N, C-alpha and C positions, 0 to 999 in steps of 0.2 A: 172529421172526414172518415168515411168508411174505407179502410185499407185492406179489407178482406180480399182473398184471392178470387179471381173470376171463376165462375162455375165451368167445369169441364164435362164434355160428353164422352161416354164410353164408346169405343170403336166397335162396330158390328163385326161379326165373323167375316162378312164379305169385304169389309175395309181391310181386315188383317190379311185376307187372301190376296187382295189387290196389292197390298204392301209387299208381300212375299213375291208376287209376280214381278214387281219392279226390281226387287233385289236380284231375282234370277235373270232378269234381262231377257225374258222369253219373247221371241219374235212372233208375229201373227202367223197362224191363227191360234197359237197356244195360249191358254189362260189357266190360272190356278182356280179350279172350280170349287174346291173344298179343302179345308184344313182340319186334320184330326189329331188331337193331342192325347197323349197317354202319360199322365203325370207319374204314375206308378213305375212305368218302364223308362220314363224320361225320353220319350220319342215324339217327334213331330212328323206327320205324314202329309205331304202336299199332293193332292190328287189333281192331275192335269187333264185337260180336255180341249176339244176344238169344236167349232161349229159344224153341223152336219153337212153343210154345202161346201166345206173347205176343199181346196185342191192342193195337192202336194207334188213336188218335183220328182220325176223319175230319177232314181240314183244313177242311171246309166246315160240317159240323153237329156236330163234336166227339163224335159217338157212337163208342164203342169197337167196333172191327171186327176180324175175323180177317185174318191175312196171306194175300194171294192168291198172290204170288210175290215175287221180288227183282229189282231192277234190276242191271245190270252193276256191277262193283266201281268205287267212286269213291274219290278221294283228296283230302284237304284239308290245306293247310299250316296248322300250328298254331304256337304260340309256341315259341321255342327252349328246349331243356332242356340246361343246362350247355354252351352253345355248339354243341350238336348240333341241326341242323335237324330238326324233329319233324313227323310227318305222321300223320293219322288216316285209316284206311281201313275200308270196310265195303261190303257189298252192301245198299243201302237197300231196306227192305221197301215193298211196295205192298199196299194193303188193298182189300178188296171191300166197299164200302158199299152197303147195300140201296137207299139213296136216290140216291147220287151215283155209283155204279159204281166202277170201279177207279181208285184215286188214289194219288199219291205221298204218303207221310206227311211231317209236319213233323219235322225233325231238331233236337235240342236244341242242337247245337254249331255248326250252319252251315245256310245255305240249300241246298236240294237240289242245284241246278245250279252252286253256287259252287265256286271252287277254293281257298278259304281259310275258316278258322273265324271265328266272330263275334269272338272275342278277338283274333285277328290283325288283323281289320278295325279294331277300336278302337285297337290299338297303332299300326297304320299311319297312321290319321288323325292321331293325336297327333304322330307323327314327321314327317309331311308338313307339318303346321302349324308345326312347330318348325324344319324345315330350309329352306334357301334354294332347293332344287330337288329334283325327283324323283330325280335321280342321287345326290344326297347321302343321301337316305332309303334308296335301294337299298343303298348301302354299309353303312349302319347296321343295316338289317334283314335283309341278305343275301337280298334278293328281287329279282326281275327288274323291269325298267322296265315291261313290259307288265302284270305282276301289280299293281303299285302304281297304274298308270294305271287299271286295271280297278276297284280298290278305291275310288279317287277318284271315278270315274264312278258306281259303285254308291252311294257315300255322298251324292253330289249328288242323284241320283234319289230316294233316300229322303228327303233334306231337302226337296226340292221337294214331295213328297207330303204332308209334315207341315206345310208352310208355310201360314200364314193370311194372306189378303189382304183381310180384311173391313174393316180400319180405314184403308185407303189414302185419303189426302186430297191430298197434295202430291207431285208427281213431278218428276223431273229427266230431261231428254233431252239426251244429249251424244254426241259422236263421238270415237273413238279410232283411232289408226293400227293397222293389222294387219300386213300384209306391207310390203315396201319399195315405194316409189312411191305412187301415188294409190289405196291400198287401205285402206278404213276399216271400222269396225264401229259400230253404233248401240247405245248403252247406256241402258237405262231404270232409274232409281233411285227408291227410296222415300226421300224427304227426311226424313220424320219418323222412320222406322225405321233410317235411316242404313245402307242395304243396297242392293246391286245386285239388281234383280228379274229382268232378262232382257237378253240380248245377241243381236243379229242382224247378219248380214254386210251391208255396204253402208251408204249414207247418203242414198239417195233417199227421197222421201216414202213410197213403197210399202215399201221396206226398213225404214225407221224404224218404220212401223206394225207390222211383225212383232214388234219388241221391245215396243211399247206394248200389243199385244194380249194380253200376259200378264195384264192387268187384266181380271177377269171381267166379262161383260156387265152383270150386276146391280150392279156396283160403279162402272161408268164414269160414271154420272150424278152420283156423289158426289165425283168429282175436282174440287177447287176451283181448282187452278192447276198449271201446268207450267212449270218454269224451263228455258230453252232458249237456244241461241245465235241469232245473226242469220242465219237460214237460212229460205228460203221452203219448203224441203223439210220442215223440222221443223214450221213453221207449218201446212202442209197436213196433215201426219200428225196433229197434235194436233186440228185442226179436224174431221177426219174421224171420229176416235174419241171425242173429248171436246168436243163443240160448246159446252157450257156452261162449260168451264174457261177461266180467264184464262191468257193467254200472257205470261209474265214474262220479259223479256229479261235474261239473266244479266249482272250488272255486270262480271264478270271477263272476259267476252268483249268487252264494250265497252272495257274498259281495254286489252286486247290490240289492238283495232282502232285506238285512239288512239295507242298506242305505235308501231304500224306506220306510221301517217301521219307521226308525228314523225320516225321514222327515215328515211322517204322524203324529207322536207324536208332533213334533215341531209345525207344522201348527195348530193342535188342541189346544195346550197349548198357542200358540201365540194369537189365537183368543180369548181364555178365558181371558188372561191377558190384552188384549186391552180393553175388556169390563170393566175392573177394572182400566183403565187408565195407564197401565204399558206396555211400548213398548220395554222392555229389549231384546226381541228376534227378534226385527225388523232388517232385513238385515243380519241375522246370518246363513242363510242356508249353505253357503260355509264353514263357520267355522267348522261345525259339520262333513262335508264331507272330508275336507282336512286332518285332523289329525294334532296333534301338530308338528310332525317332518317336515311338509311341510308348516308351517305358517311363516310369517314374524314376527319380534319382536313385532310390533304393534298389529298384529292379535293375537299373542299368549297371550299378556297381557289381551286383551279383552276376549279371550276364557277362560282363567283361572279365571277371575273375574266372568263370568257367570256360569262356571261349579261349582264354590264354593257355588252358591245359592241353590244347591240341587233341581233343577227343574226336572220335569219328563223327559224333553229333555236330561238332563245330565245323567239320569239313563238309558235312551234308548241308548245314545251314549256309555255308559260303557258296555252295553250288546253287542253292535257291536264290540267294542274293545276286549272284553273278548273272543269272538268267534275266533278271529285271532289266539289265542293260540292253537286252535284245530288242525290247520294244522301243527303245530310244534311237535306234539306227535310222538314218535318213531315207534309205530305200532298200528294196529287196536284195539287190546284189551285195551290198555291204552287210545286210542282215544275214545272208547265207554264210558269208565268211565268219561273222561273229558266232553263228550257231555251230559251225564246224569246229572252231577253236574251243568253244564252251563244251561241246560234247566230248572232244578228245581229252580235255583236262579232267572232265567229270568221270570218264570211264577209267582213267588211270588210278582213281581212288579205290577201285574194286569193291565198292559198296553195293550189295545186291539190290536194294530198293532204288538206289540212285541209277544204277545201270539199266534197270528196267524202265525207268522214266525216260532216260536218254533214248532208248530204243523206241519207245512209244512216240516220243516227239519227233524222232527222225522219220517215222512212218508217216506222220502228218505234217512234214516240213512244208509241202506245197501250200497247205491251208494256213500254216503259220506265216509264210512269206506273203500270202495274199493280204495280210493285215496292212502291209506297207502301201498297197494300192488303194484300199478302201477305208482303212482306219476306222473300222466299226467293231463294236463289242456288244455283248449281251448285258452290259451294265444296267441298262434300262429294264431289261427282263428280270435281272436280279432284284431291282427295286420293286418290281411287281411281285416278286417272290415274297417279300416281307408283307406286302399288302394282302396277298393271297393267304399267307399264313395267319394274319390277323383276322381275316374273314373266317378261316377254319376255326380259330380259337373262339371267336365270338359265337359261332354257330355250334360249338362243341362237336365239330366234325360234320361230315356230310355222308349220308347213306346213299343218296341219289346223285349220280353224276350229272343228270340234267339240271338239278338245282345248283350244283357246284358251278357248272358252266354259266348258267344265268347270272349267278352272283359275280363271277369274274368279269363277264362282259359288262354288267351293270356298273361296276366300280372301276374297271380298268380299260374299258373299250372306248372311252371318250365318244360315246354315241349321242346323237341329237335325239333326245327322247321327248321332244315337244316343248312348246313355249310355256313359260310360267303364266299363271292367271293374270299377273299384272301387265304382261306384254301381249296377251292374247287379244286378237281383234274381235 
């Protein structure tokens, strides 16, 4: 019995074109009229066309209208086919609407002025979210840095258009470093929604207000509280835009301030002891910052031995530790009494850096006591800080604030940037 394989027929170019048309899911009247391969450059170009009598919906009123003329040839990057870079090309039609005049028609595969298809945009967004940098996504998708940056920018713009700000109640205002030196940005966050709302360059009151102005005018009276650092600029910005909102001093910024005072006392005492030939405080900076609960057994033994020597550093450390109890008080009234006792005992030590911190915190006591009403912090914003820092590291820094802002909102804004291809209708 003849068991040879049945003869097969070679597909014609038009059969291949119709195959790609089915894969693209093109609606009427669009067809793939020609397929052009370039093996040397590993590209496939699918030329799209429509019947001369086709009518297209007006993008404004959706009424079917006749074709007026065609725009110049446009080219869109599509998903790769068998590792070949694939492009769609056509001369987009323009219609003549009786009501709206001559208009560009909506194209089913891409925005009219885009350089990539909708499917490519979805794939690029997924790749960018998964990769550590745009450069890594470029290698994966075989796309240029400028194209992916454009896709990211477009996705953020669409996400901002879809974003709802109606339920805003609690905000965070924080600053992050931007370039080297004294260059900062102001970051406004939605604490309930756990998302970055806006970013503005600088940290003066006027510059911080630019970030806060993302909150619509009708919503500003509904903002109950804003978590912020110990900054007159932040306080002024919040007062100007949200006069009814409570200003809640962020406990993590207070902790950083107390640690800074403790380290200043240690440095001063270490220098004095060294002049006397005593290096007991050498290499102890981290011991005082860690806290006993975070130390290894060896570190704890050394810490306890030094703490028992009744040094000024030990007293400053105790001031810092005692303040932690302030946040555990049940209400503002008891919290105020706790603060009064803490500040009095701290000032009795007559340690310059400690006294300075006490005076600073006393100035912001109203904001500290507001914590007991709203119980909010910028802890989420500090979490964003590490994410933002990783973005800076992956990009090896940003020269453009606009690109920095887009990157932050893309990764930290929790924006709806469109459906994935699998769920798109």
